[in-house]
N, C-alpha and C positions, 0 to 999 in steps of 0.2 A: 774259566772253568765251570763245569756243571755245578748247579747249586746243590749241595750235599749236606746243607745246615739241618735239615729235618732229621731228627734222631731215630725216629720210629714211625711207621706207617700203620694205619688201622682202617676199619670200614669207612670212617669219615673221608678219607682220602680218595674213595671210589664212589662218588655219588652216582646214583642210579645204575650201579653195576649189577648186570644180569648175567650170570654165568651160562645160561641156556643161549644167550645170544653172542656173547663176546667170546666165549670159551666153546661151547658144544662138547661133543665127544671126540676123542681122537679118531681120526680116519673119516671124520665127517665135517662137513662145512660149519664153520669158516676155517677149519683145520688150524687154529690157534694151538692145539695140543699135539699136533703132529699129523702127518698125512696117512699113517697106518695105525689101525686099531690097537694093534700090540707092539709096534714100533720094534725095538731091539729084542724083544722076548721072542719074536719070530725070525728075526734075521738082523745080524749086525750090520753096521754101516760098512760100505766098501773102504777098504784100507788101501790108499794109494800113496806113492812116493813119486814126485815129480822128478823125473830123471832123463838125461839125454846129454851127451858131450862127444866131441871128436866125430870119429866116423860111426856108421850104423853098426859095424861089428862090435865097436868098443861098447856102445850103449846096449846093444843085445846082451852082452855079458853082464852088465849092470842089471837089467831086467830079469835075467834068469837068476840071478843071484837073489835078488829081492824076493822074487816068487818062491824061492826055496826057503827064504826065511818067514814065510807066511803072509806075505803081501797078497792082496786079493784082486787087485786091479793094477793096470798099468796107467801111467800119466807121462805123455811125452813132451818134452821140451825140445823145440827145434832151434836151430841157430838163426841169427839175424838175416843172413841172406835168404834163407828158406822163408821166413816170415815175411820178407820184403819182395818176393818173387824175383830173385836174382840167383843165378847158378853160381856155382863155387868158383868158375873162371871168369866170373864178371869182374872188371876192375874195381867197381864199387865194393865188392866183397872181399878185397884184399884184407888179410888180417883178422877177419872175423869168421873164418869158416871153422865150424865145430867149436866155437869159443863158449857161447852160453847156451848151447843146445846142439842136438845132433844135426849134421849136415845131410839134407835129403835133396838130391837132384832128380833122380829118376825112379822108375819102378824098381830098378835093381837094388837100389839103396834101400827101398821099403821092404823089399824081400829079405835082405840081409838084417834089417832091424827086427824082424819078427821071426827069425830063423829059429826052429824048434819051440815055438810058442804057439800053442793050440788057440787060434783065433775064435773058434767056436766056443771055447770054454772060458775064456778071459775077456772082461770088460775093459776096453781101452779108451782112455780119454787124451785128446790131442789138443793142446794148446796153441791153436794157429787160428788166424783170422783173415786177413786179406787173401791169403792163398788156401783157405779152409776147403774150398770146392775141389782143388787140385789134389790135395793131401787125402781127402776122404776118398776121392775116386781112386788114388793109387791103393789105399788100404782094401777097398772092395776088389780091386783087380788081383792083388795078392791072394785075397781069399778064393777068387774065382779060379786062380791058377792051382789052388790045392783042392778044389772041388767043394768048397764051403760056399753055401748060398747066402745071399744078403740078408735073408730072413733068420739066419743063425747068428749074425753079428750083433753084439751089444757094446754100447760106448758112447762117447760124447765128443763132438767137434765144437770147439769153443765159438767160432763163426760169429763173434760179437764185434762188428766192425765200428759201431757207434763209438764205443768208449776208446777206441783207438785215436779219434780226434779229440777226445777230451784228455786222456790220461797216460797213453802210452807212445803214440807216434808211429806204430807200424802199419800204417795205412798205405795203399797204393793209389787207389782211384778215388774220384769225388764221392761225397757221401750218397747222393741219390743213385748213382750207377752201382755203388757197393751194395745198396739195398736190393737191388735188382737181382745181383748175383745170390745174395742171402736168400731171398724168397723163391728163386729157382732151385736152390739146393732143398728148401722146404719141400717144395712140390715134388720133386724127383724121389726124395728119400722116403716118403709115405709109402711108396711101392717097393722101392729098391732095397732099403734097409729100414724096415718098419719098426724094429726095436731100438732103433738108434736115436739118441738125443740131438735134434740137428742144430742145437744152439745152446750155449750156456752163457746166458745173459750175466754179464760180469760186473759186479760192483767192487770186486777184489782191488782191480788196479786203481779205481777212482779212490778207494780208501787208502791205498798205497801213497797215492799222490797227495793226500791230506785231509780228504773230506771227512765229515762227522758221521756218527752212526745213522742219524736221521737222514742226512744227505745221501749216504750209501743206499739206503732203502729207496728213496725217492728217485735218484738218478738211474738206478738199476731198473726199477719198474717203469720209469719214464721211457728208457730204452726199450724195454719189452713193449710197451704200448706201441711205440714207433714200429717195431717188427710185425706186431699183430696187425696193425692198420695196413701196413704195406701187403701183407698175406692176403688179408681180406679183399683189399683193392685188386690183387691178382686173382681173385676168384676161389681161394682156398677155403676149405670147409674149417671154422675155428675150432670145432670139437674134434676133427681129425687131426690137424697139425698142432693144435693146442697141446695134446697128449705127448708131443715129442719134444715140448720145450723144457729146458732145465736151466738153472741159475747157478751162480758161482760168487759166494761171498767171502769176504774176509773176517776174520775173528781175532780181536784185540785182547787186552789183558783186563779190561773193565768188566768183570765177570757177569755181574747182574745185568748190566746194560746189554752186553752182547747176547745173553740169553733172551732178553726181551726183545731185542732187535729181531732175531729169526721168527719169534711168535708174532710180532707186529707184521713183519713183511708177509707172512703166510695169510694172516687174516685180511690184510689189505689187498694182496693179489687175488684172493678168492672174490672179494667184491668187485674189483676192476674187471675180472673175466666175466662175472656174471652179469652185472650192470651195465658195463659199457660196451660189452661185445655179445652179450646174450649166450655165452657157453653153458651149456647144459650138462655136458660130461663131467663127472668129478675129476677125472684125470686131466682134463683140460683147465681145471679151476685149481688144482693143488699145486703149490709151489715146491718143487723138488729141487734140492741144491747140494753142490758139492761146497765144501769149506776148506781153506787153506789158512794155517796160522799166519800171524802178520810178520812179514819180512821186514816191514819198516820199523818194527820194534826190536829187531835184533841188533846187537851191539858188538863193535870190533873189541871194545874194552870188555875184559873178564867174559871171553865168549862163553865159558862153560855155564854161565848163569842163564844164557839163552835157553838151555834145556829146561830150566825151571819156568820160563816164560811160555815156552812152547807147550809143556804139560798142563799150565794153567788155561791156556787158550783152547787146547784140544779138549779139556774138560767142559768148557763153556759151549763148544760146538756140539758135544754129544749131549749135554743137558738141554740145549735148544733145539735138537731134533735133526741133525744133519743127515743126509743119506750117503755122504761120501766124504772122506777126510784125508788131507794131506798135512803132515806135520813137517815143519822145517827143521833142518838139521842145525845144530848149534854153530856150525862154522861158516855158515852162509854169508855172514857179514864180511868174511875174509876171501872166500873162494868158492867155487862149486863144492858141493858136499863130498867128502870121502866117503867110502863104503862103511867105515866104522861109524861115522856121524849118521849116515842115513839109517843104519841098523838101529842105533839108539832111538832115533825118531820114530821108526816103526814100532820098537818095543814099547815107546810110550802109549801108543794106541792100543797095544795088546794088554798092557796093564790096566788101562781104564776099562777095556772091554771084559776082562776076565778076573780082575781083583777088586774093583772099585764097588762093584754092586749096584752102580746106577743104572746099568742095563735092565734090572728087574722092574723098574718103574716107567710107565709112559709119562711123560712131562712131569719130572720129578719136582720141579720148582713151581708148577702151576698152583695158583691159589695162594701163594704168598703175596702179601700185600705189596711189598717193595716191587716185586716182579710185575704184578698187575698194573701198579702204577707207572712203571717204566714202559711197560707194553704199550699201555694207553697213550703215554707221552709221545713215544716215538712214532706211533701210528698218526697221531694228530699232526706233529711236526712234518712227517713226510708227506701227509695229505696236502698240507699247506704249499710245500715245494712243488707238488704235482699241479696244484692249481694255478701256480705263477708259470710253470711250464706251459699249460694250456692257454694261458694268456698271451704268451710269447709265440703261440702258433704251433707248438708241439716240440718234441725233443730235437728233431733234426733242426728246426729253426732256431731253438734256444742254443744249440752247438754252434750253428753258423753265426749267430750274433755274439758268441764269445761269452754267454751269461754263465753257462754252466761252469766253464773254465775259471771264471771270475770267482764264482761261490767256493770252488775247491782251494784256489789259491789264497782266498781270504781265511778260510778255515785252517789251511796249512800254516799260514803265517801266524795266527793267533796261537796254534799249538806250540810252535817253535819259540815263540815269545814266552809262553808259560814254562818252557823248560829252561830258558836262559834266565828268567827272573826267579827261578827255582820255586814257582808256584805248582810245578809238576815235577815229582822226584822220579829220575831215571837211574836206577842202581848202577853205580860203575861209571855214570856219565857226569851227572851233576851233584851225586852225593855218594857216600860209601865207596870212596875211590880208593884205588890201590889195585895191584895185580893179583891174579889168583894163582900165579905161578904156572900156568898151562901155556903151551906153545903148540897149538894144534897143527897137525899136518896138513898141508894144503894140497889140493888136487891141481895139477897143471896139465894143460893140453899140449902134447908135443907139436911144435910148429910143423914138423914133417908130415903131419897128418893132413894138413891142408894141400901140400903138393900131392900126396898120394890121392886124395879125393879128386883133385883136378885131373889127374892122369887116368883115373877110372871113368870120368865123366867123358874125357876126350875119346877113350877107347870105345864107349858105347856109341858115340856119334858116329865113330869110323865104321862100326860093324852093322849098324841098324839099316832097315831099308829106307833110304833117304825119300824116295819117292812117296812111299806110304805116309812118312812122317810129315811131309810137306803138305799132302792132301788133307791129313787130319788137322793140321794146324790151320789151313785155310778155312776148314769148316768151323773151327772154333771162331775165327774172325768174322766169317760171314753170319754166324747165329748171333754173335754179339751185336751186329749191325741190324739184326732183326728183332722180333719180339719173342721168338721161340725159346724154349728152355735151354740154358747153357750147359747143363750136366751131361746129356748123352755125348755131344762132341768132346767135351773135356775127358770123358772116360775113354772115348775111342782114341783121343790123342794119347793118353796114358798107354793104352794097350799098344799104340804105335811106336812107343819108346821116347815120346816128345818129353822134355824136361819141364820142371816147375818155371824155370825162366823163360823157356820158349812160349809156354802157354800163356803165362803172364804178360809177356810182350805182345802177343796178339790182342789180348784185351786192352793194354795200354794204347794200341794203336787205334781203337775205336772208343774208348771211354776217356782217355787222357789219364794225367796224373793229378793228384791233390798236392798243393803246396801251401801250407800255413805260412802266415807271415814270419820271416826269418828263417825258413827252411833252405838250406842249400845242399845238404847232403844227408838223406834220410837215414842211412845206416849209422853214420857218424853221430847224428843227433840222437838216435836211440841208444848209442853206446854211452854218450855223455850222461844220459839220463839212467844209466843202468837198468836198461828195461829188460829184465829176464826173471 
């Protein structure tokens, strides 16, 4: 466990502390105190609830309900076949369609998903990685059909493939080929969807896999360095594409450490972008991030207690200066969230925003000796990890050598030992046992939805212009074999009615598939790890 034996902190614990250098002013480099001068006094964070299950129509109903309850942004969860580039009728998709997210096979599904939702007024986040280019293309084409231009669209596509090799497993292609797809999306989006965040570099899943707060900072920024290096090699302007980068962090229950983590990450990222890459634009140097409360901390025992954990974690995210927040539902250790549980999770954010008073202050905990000591400690530890990554040849090489995975596994093992030895108390798990008397209603996806989805998919294939679709898919394959940008032919293929699985297969033909040792069935592997 972390050494918390020191009872009180003071000036002597911050030797050489210079507020002008380490803190600065909010909205100015090094952004320790936040990326906006007035933070939430000017605009609240975007309140998102991660949702998606069954068919596009079912998920659309949940989205419109949440928006009616005051949610200010959408966050789409896709099912495993969609994440893995498999259509719903693929044999490998059997039993997984619509289970841990919404099934999206075609442009028609995407249209149904956003029915009656004004894309020009709603910010949409899509948690999708290996097939991010295809799903973003579908979103843009849906908007196009409604007469909404790309310059009016706001949102984020996760598009962070490197962390898939480390913590989630929903990759398709080898790492270096995947980086090519990522940077092609960067280049295309700067003109096609200039307000869109082209990547959400995600520490969240690595933290869920067991890494520490310092490792979460380091491995997230290590991935970001790899993406920026790849983009620069491709000839992109760091100040231009850098302004479209965003991040995704976890927030655990260790309140002071989590607040400090966000502050340390902002300060370190500003230095990396300015010193390593020469970024001059403040927008390219400020770390903008979405936060989600920690799914790994939710317990099946006494599930209502999870609502308390979520409230504590959400408060830490707000005190740490997040730009967007998802609060988990108390029942997610048992099933997909019910509407009632999702509403309570949203209400948690609204209470913090409108009743706590914390939004009246910019960096409300800044200047606290304990917070500043923790901020400095986490920055130092993360910098040391980044130095080791550089010694190994960069993040891609560190992943290929298994070093990052080993670090996370060791941290996860140590954490679990602390729980088993009762050195770390988890309420309802290793202390304060007993039932709370609640039996939450569980959301279940009707197996008939899979059959209905497959029928719709096959009907689409039967009525589309087969010649046009085949030509569009051939263009995707030919472009993949060249050095040209992949996004224009992917968009054309979507317009021609090509499916997620078909476009992904063309890329597989050229790039091949990545198989980590022990991989035999990518979807079942993901399911075993509960990767949703």
